[in-house]
N, CA, C and O atoms as CSV, one atom per row, in Angstrom:
chain,resi,resn,atom,element,x,y,z
A,1,MET,N,N,-76.014,-74.658,16.833
A,1,MET,CA,C,-76.397,-76.038,16.983
A,1,MET,C,C,-77.657,-76.115,17.848
A,1,MET,O,O,-77.811,-75.375,18.821
A,2,VAL,N,N,-78.540,-77.018,17.472
A,2,VAL,CA,C,-79.757,-77.261,18.250
A,2,VAL,C,C,-79.744,-78.721,18.699
A,2,VAL,O,O,-79.082,-79.565,18.097
A,3,TRP,N,N,-80.481,-78.995,19.756
A,3,TRP,CA,C,-80.527,-80.343,20.308
A,3,TRP,C,C,-81.961,-80.839,20.361
A,3,TRP,O,O,-82.876,-80.101,20.726
A,4,LEU,N,N,-82.143,-82.097,19.994
A,4,LEU,CA,C,-83.442,-82.753,20.074
A,4,LEU,C,C,-83.348,-83.827,21.152
A,4,LEU,O,O,-82.570,-84.774,21.033
A,5,ASN,N,N,-84.144,-83.670,22.196
A,5,ASN,CA,C,-84.189,-84.645,23.279
A,5,ASN,C,C,-85.277,-85.655,22.945
A,5,ASN,O,O,-86.465,-85.336,22.993
A,6,VAL,N,N,-84.871,-86.870,22.607
A,6,VAL,CA,C,-85.812,-87.936,22.288
A,6,VAL,C,C,-86.045,-88.732,23.560
A,6,VAL,O,O,-85.112,-89.298,24.128
A,7,ASP,N,N,-87.294,-88.773,24.004
A,7,ASP,CA,C,-87.651,-89.487,25.230
A,7,ASP,C,C,-88.613,-90.620,24.875
A,7,ASP,O,O,-89.797,-90.391,24.630
A,8,ARG,N,N,-88.093,-91.829,24.852
A,8,ARG,CA,C,-88.906,-92.974,24.453
A,8,ARG,C,C,-90.015,-93.321,25.446
A,8,ARG,O,O,-91.123,-93.629,25.007
A,9,PRO,N,N,-89.775,-93.288,26.773
A,9,PRO,CA,C,-90.864,-93.648,27.693
A,9,PRO,C,C,-92.103,-92.752,27.558
A,9,PRO,O,O,-93.229,-93.233,27.685
A,10,THR,N,N,-91.899,-91.450,27.301
A,10,THR,CA,C,-93.042,-90.533,27.196
A,10,THR,C,C,-93.445,-90.269,25.746
A,10,THR,O,O,-94.442,-89.594,25.487
A,11,LYS,N,N,-92.664,-90.804,24.797
A,11,LYS,CA,C,-92.900,-90.604,23.360
A,11,LYS,C,C,-92.968,-89.120,23.003
A,11,LYS,O,O,-93.920,-88.646,22.384
A,12,LYS,N,N,-91.901,-88.395,23.425
A,12,LYS,CA,C,-91.804,-86.966,23.139
A,12,LYS,C,C,-90.443,-86.642,22.546
A,12,LYS,O,O,-89.432,-87.238,22.918
A,13,CYS,N,N,-90.429,-85.690,21.619
A,13,CYS,CA,C,-89.200,-85.110,21.078
A,13,CYS,C,C,-89.238,-83.625,21.414
A,13,CYS,O,O,-90.136,-82.902,20.984
A,14,THR,N,N,-88.263,-83.186,22.179
A,14,THR,CA,C,-88.243,-81.801,22.621
A,14,THR,C,C,-87.053,-81.080,22.004
A,14,THR,O,O,-85.905,-81.490,22.179
A,15,LEU,N,N,-87.342,-79.999,21.279
A,15,LEU,CA,C,-86.311,-79.222,20.604
A,15,LEU,C,C,-85.809,-78.110,21.518
A,15,LEU,O,O,-86.592,-77.353,22.090
A,16,HIS,N,N,-84.482,-78.029,21.643
A,16,HIS,CA,C,-83.833,-76.994,22.456
A,16,HIS,C,C,-82.885,-76.212,21.557
A,16,HIS,O,O,-81.968,-76.781,20.964
A,17,MET,N,N,-83.112,-74.901,21.458
A,17,MET,CA,C,-82.277,-74.056,20.599
A,17,MET,C,C,-81.482,-73.008,21.366
A,17,MET,O,O,-80.524,-72.454,20.825
A,18,ASN,N,N,-81.850,-72.722,22.604
A,18,ASN,CA,C,-81.202,-71.697,23.400
A,18,ASN,C,C,-80.066,-72.329,24.206
A,18,ASN,O,O,-80.317,-73.150,25.089
A,19,SER,N,N,-78.830,-71.954,23.912
A,19,SER,CA,C,-77.667,-72.577,24.554
A,19,SER,C,C,-77.620,-72.346,26.060
A,19,SER,O,O,-76.874,-73.031,26.760
A,20,SER,N,N,-78.398,-71.399,26.571
A,20,SER,CA,C,-78.418,-71.164,28.015
A,20,SER,C,C,-79.598,-71.876,28.700
A,20,SER,O,O,-79.859,-71.649,29.881
A,21,CYS,N,N,-80.302,-72.731,27.956
A,21,CYS,CA,C,-81.428,-73.479,28.522
A,21,CYS,C,C,-80.934,-74.406,29.633
A,21,CYS,O,O,-79.935,-75.105,29.467
A,22,THR,N,N,-81.625,-74.407,30.741
A,22,THR,CA,C,-81.262,-75.226,31.901
A,22,THR,C,C,-81.163,-76.701,31.528
A,22,THR,O,O,-80.252,-77.391,31.985
A,23,TYR,N,N,-82.074,-77.186,30.716
A,23,TYR,CA,C,-82.061,-78.602,30.337
A,23,TYR,C,C,-80.826,-78.944,29.508
A,23,TYR,O,O,-80.234,-80.010,29.678
A,24,LEU,N,N,-80.441,-78.042,28.617
A,24,LEU,CA,C,-79.231,-78.276,27.823
A,24,LEU,C,C,-77.993,-78.284,28.703
A,24,LEU,O,O,-77.109,-79.124,28.533
A,25,LEU,N,N,-77.930,-77.363,29.629
A,25,LEU,CA,C,-76.768,-77.268,30.503
A,25,LEU,C,C,-76.631,-78.497,31.398
A,25,LEU,O,O,-75.522,-78.860,31.787
A,26,LYS,N,N,-77.749,-79.136,31.723
A,26,LYS,CA,C,-77.737,-80.299,32.623
A,26,LYS,C,C,-77.691,-81.638,31.890
A,26,LYS,O,O,-77.604,-82.682,32.536
A,27,LYS,N,N,-77.747,-81.633,30.555
A,27,LYS,CA,C,-77.787,-82.912,29.835
A,27,LYS,C,C,-76.512,-83.703,30.108
A,27,LYS,O,O,-75.414,-83.150,30.173
A,28,SER,N,N,-76.692,-85.005,30.264
A,28,SER,CA,C,-75.543,-85.882,30.477
A,28,SER,C,C,-75.912,-87.279,30.012
A,28,SER,O,O,-77.079,-87.669,30.025
A,29,GLU,N,N,-74.911,-88.014,29.607
A,29,GLU,CA,C,-75.130,-89.383,29.154
A,29,GLU,C,C,-75.351,-90.292,30.353
A,29,GLU,O,O,-74.698,-90.153,31.387
A,30,THR,N,N,-76.285,-91.226,30.196
A,30,THR,CA,C,-76.540,-92.225,31.235
A,30,THR,C,C,-76.504,-93.607,30.587
A,30,THR,O,O,-76.300,-93.727,29.379
A,31,ASP,N,N,-76.700,-94.631,31.381
A,31,ASP,CA,C,-76.730,-95.995,30.840
A,31,ASP,C,C,-77.880,-96.176,29.853
A,31,ASP,O,O,-77.793,-96.991,28.935
A,32,ASN,N,N,-78.963,-95.409,30.045
A,32,ASN,CA,C,-80.162,-95.588,29.231
A,32,ASN,C,C,-80.451,-94.462,28.258
A,32,ASN,O,O,-81.356,-94.583,27.432
A,33,LYS,N,N,-79.698,-93.356,28.335
A,33,LYS,CA,C,-79.941,-92.212,27.468
A,33,LYS,C,C,-78.606,-91.666,26.971
A,33,LYS,O,O,-77.727,-91.329,27.764
A,34,GLY,N,N,-78.465,-91.583,25.649
A,34,GLY,CA,C,-77.191,-91.180,25.073
A,34,GLY,C,C,-77.117,-89.714,24.682
A,34,GLY,O,O,-78.118,-88.998,24.678
A,35,ILE,N,N,-75.920,-89.296,24.357
A,35,ILE,CA,C,-75.687,-87.975,23.769
A,35,ILE,C,C,-75.047,-88.234,22.409
A,35,ILE,O,O,-73.936,-88.755,22.318
A,36,GLY,N,N,-75.772,-87.857,21.354
A,36,GLY,CA,C,-75.305,-88.116,20.007
A,36,GLY,C,C,-75.786,-89.452,19.461
A,36,GLY,O,O,-75.568,-89.769,18.292
A,37,ASN,N,N,-76.437,-90.227,20.308
A,37,ASN,CA,C,-77.007,-91.507,19.885
A,37,ASN,C,C,-78.195,-91.861,20.783
A,37,ASN,O,O,-78.354,-91.309,21.872
A,38,LEU,N,N,-79.008,-92.774,20.312
A,38,LEU,CA,C,-80.182,-93.184,21.073
A,38,LEU,C,C,-79.904,-94.508,21.770
A,38,LEU,O,O,-79.339,-95.436,21.191
A,39,LYS,N,N,-80.315,-94.566,23.021
A,39,LYS,CA,C,-80.222,-95.797,23.805
A,39,LYS,C,C,-81.635,-96.246,24.154
A,39,LYS,O,O,-82.600,-95.796,23.536
A,40,ARG,N,N,-81.762,-97.126,25.133
A,40,ARG,CA,C,-83.064,-97.698,25.479
A,40,ARG,C,C,-84.143,-96.638,25.716
A,40,ARG,O,O,-85.255,-96.760,25.202
A,41,ASP,N,N,-83.817,-95.594,26.495
A,41,ASP,CA,C,-84.802,-94.566,26.841
A,41,ASP,C,C,-84.730,-93.330,25.950
A,41,ASP,O,O,-85.475,-92.376,26.170
A,42,GLY,N,N,-83.849,-93.326,24.948
A,42,GLY,CA,C,-83.740,-92.186,24.048
A,42,GLY,C,C,-82.364,-91.559,24.106
A,42,GLY,O,O,-81.366,-92.238,24.346
A,43,GLY,N,N,-82.323,-90.243,23.881
A,43,GLY,CA,C,-81.053,-89.547,23.909
A,43,GLY,C,C,-81.152,-88.145,23.341
A,43,GLY,O,O,-82.218,-87.683,22.935
A,44,TRP,N,N,-80.011,-87.487,23.327
A,44,TRP,CA,C,-79.884,-86.129,22.817
A,44,TRP,C,C,-79.194,-86.188,21.458
A,44,TRP,O,O,-78.085,-86.710,21.340
A,45,LEU,N,N,-79.856,-85.649,20.432
A,45,LEU,CA,C,-79.293,-85.619,19.090
A,45,LEU,C,C,-79.066,-84.167,18.670
A,45,LEU,O,O,-79.935,-83.319,18.875
A,46,SER,N,N,-77.912,-83.879,18.089
A,46,SER,CA,C,-77.606,-82.504,17.676
A,46,SER,C,C,-77.852,-82.335,16.182
A,46,SER,O,O,-77.651,-83.256,15.391
A,47,PHE,N,N,-78.291,-81.134,15.819
A,47,PHE,CA,C,-78.555,-80.766,14.431
A,47,PHE,C,C,-78.050,-79.353,14.205
A,47,PHE,O,O,-77.989,-78.550,15.137
A,48,THR,N,N,-77.686,-79.049,12.959
A,48,THR,CA,C,-77.185,-77.716,12.638
A,48,THR,C,C,-78.311,-76.716,12.444
A,48,THR,O,O,-78.084,-75.506,12.478
A,49,ASP,N,N,-79.527,-77.214,12.241
A,49,ASP,CA,C,-80.660,-76.337,11.941
A,49,ASP,C,C,-81.928,-76.935,12.534
A,49,ASP,O,O,-82.111,-78.151,12.483
A,50,PRO,N,N,-82.806,-76.111,13.095
A,50,PRO,CA,C,-84.061,-76.635,13.657
A,50,PRO,C,C,-84.904,-77.386,12.633
A,50,PRO,O,O,-85.605,-78.337,12.979
A,51,LYS,N,N,-84.838,-76.963,11.381
A,51,LYS,CA,C,-85.621,-77.641,10.337
A,51,LYS,C,C,-85.174,-79.088,10.166
A,51,LYS,O,O,-85.993,-79.965,9.893
A,52,LEU,N,N,-83.879,-79.338,10.325
A,52,LEU,CA,C,-83.363,-80.700,10.214
A,52,LEU,C,C,-83.841,-81.559,11.375
A,52,LEU,O,O,-84.138,-82.741,11.198
A,53,ALA,N,N,-83.916,-80.970,12.557
A,53,ALA,CA,C,-84.424,-81.706,13.725
A,53,ALA,C,C,-85.898,-82.061,13.523
A,53,ALA,O,O,-86.321,-83.172,13.839
A,54,LYS,N,N,-86.668,-81.125,13.001
A,54,LYS,CA,C,-88.091,-81.382,12.749
A,54,LYS,C,C,-88.270,-82.443,11.669
A,54,LYS,O,O,-89.168,-83.281,11.758
A,55,LEU,N,N,-87.418,-82.405,10.653
A,55,LEU,CA,C,-87.476,-83.404,9.598
A,55,LEU,C,C,-87.133,-84.794,10.149
A,55,LEU,O,O,-87.767,-85.783,9.783
A,56,TYR,N,N,-86.132,-84.863,11.027
A,56,TYR,CA,C,-85.778,-86.133,11.663
A,56,TYR,C,C,-86.981,-86.679,12.425
A,56,TYR,O,O,-87.309,-87.861,12.314
A,57,HIS,N,N,-87.630,-85.824,13.190
A,57,HIS,CA,C,-88.813,-86.227,13.948
A,57,HIS,C,C,-89.896,-86.768,13.028
A,57,HIS,O,O,-90.433,-87.851,13.261
A,58,GLN,N,N,-90.212,-86.018,11.989
A,58,GLN,CA,C,-91.281,-86.405,11.063
A,58,GLN,C,C,-90.958,-87.708,10.339
A,58,GLN,O,O,-91.853,-88.516,10.090
A,59,SER,N,N,-89.696,-87.918,10.002
A,59,SER,CA,C,-89.293,-89.100,9.240
A,59,SER,C,C,-89.119,-90.347,10.097
A,59,SER,O,O,-89.427,-91.456,9.659
A,60,ASN,N,N,-88.624,-90.164,11.322
A,60,ASN,CA,C,-88.249,-91.308,12.144
A,60,ASN,C,C,-89.165,-91.579,13.337
A,60,ASN,O,O,-89.287,-92.720,13.782
A,61,LEU,N,N,-89.798,-90.544,13.848
A,61,LEU,CA,C,-90.611,-90.699,15.060
A,61,LEU,C,C,-91.932,-89.939,14.944
A,61,LEU,O,O,-92.273,-89.171,15.843
A,62,PRO,N,N,-92.676,-90.134,13.864
A,62,PRO,CA,C,-93.892,-89.332,13.658
A,62,PRO,C,C,-94.960,-89.549,14.728
A,62,PRO,O,O,-95.834,-88.702,14.913
A,63,GLU,N,N,-94.894,-90.676,15.431
A,63,GLU,CA,C,-95.881,-90.949,16.478
A,63,GLU,C,C,-95.548,-90.247,17.798
A,63,GLU,O,O,-96.357,-90.253,18.726
A,64,TYR,N,N,-94.368,-89.649,17.882
A,64,TYR,CA,C,-93.959,-88.925,19.080
A,64,TYR,C,C,-94.469,-87.482,19.015
A,64,TYR,O,O,-94.542,-86.881,17.943
A,65,GLU,N,N,-94.817,-86.945,20.179
A,65,GLU,CA,C,-95.207,-85.538,20.275
A,65,GLU,C,C,-93.957,-84.670,20.072
A,65,GLU,O,O,-92.895,-84.986,20.608
A,66,PHE,N,N,-94.076,-83.579,19.303
A,66,PHE,CA,C,-92.975,-82.650,19.079
A,66,PHE,C,C,-93.197,-81.408,19.916
A,66,PHE,O,O,-94.254,-80.783,19.830
A,67,ILE,N,N,-92.211,-81.040,20.727
A,67,ILE,CA,C,-92.312,-79.865,21.594
A,67,ILE,C,C,-91.177,-78.914,21.254
A,67,ILE,O,O,-90.011,-79.307,21.273
A,68,ASP,N,N,-91.503,-77.681,20.946
A,68,ASP,CA,C,-90.501,-76.642,20.686
A,68,ASP,C,C,-90.288,-75.911,22.013
A,68,ASP,O,O,-91.048,-75.006,22.357
A,69,HIS,N,N,-89.260,-76.304,22.750
A,69,HIS,CA,C,-89.081,-75.807,24.120
A,69,HIS,C,C,-88.479,-74.416,24.185
A,69,HIS,O,O,-89.021,-73.537,24.855
A,70,CYS,N,N,-87.371,-74.203,23.501
A,70,CYS,CA,C,-86.709,-72.895,23.614
A,70,CYS,C,C,-85.953,-72.548,22.353
A,70,CYS,O,O,-85.338,-71.484,22.275
């Protein structure tokens, strides 16, 4: 499983594929950022394949910068 961190304030989508990544280990739901859904400031979305995450970005948030983090 891979995770796409959608950050609306900075207009960035960051792909995380390494399960030991510090950012993945620290992810948590907040009032403004969801896990599995998007809230006001964005959220963490899971995908079975990195290609699906990239396709989601291209289809839904093409104006956001795409970052392949790990």
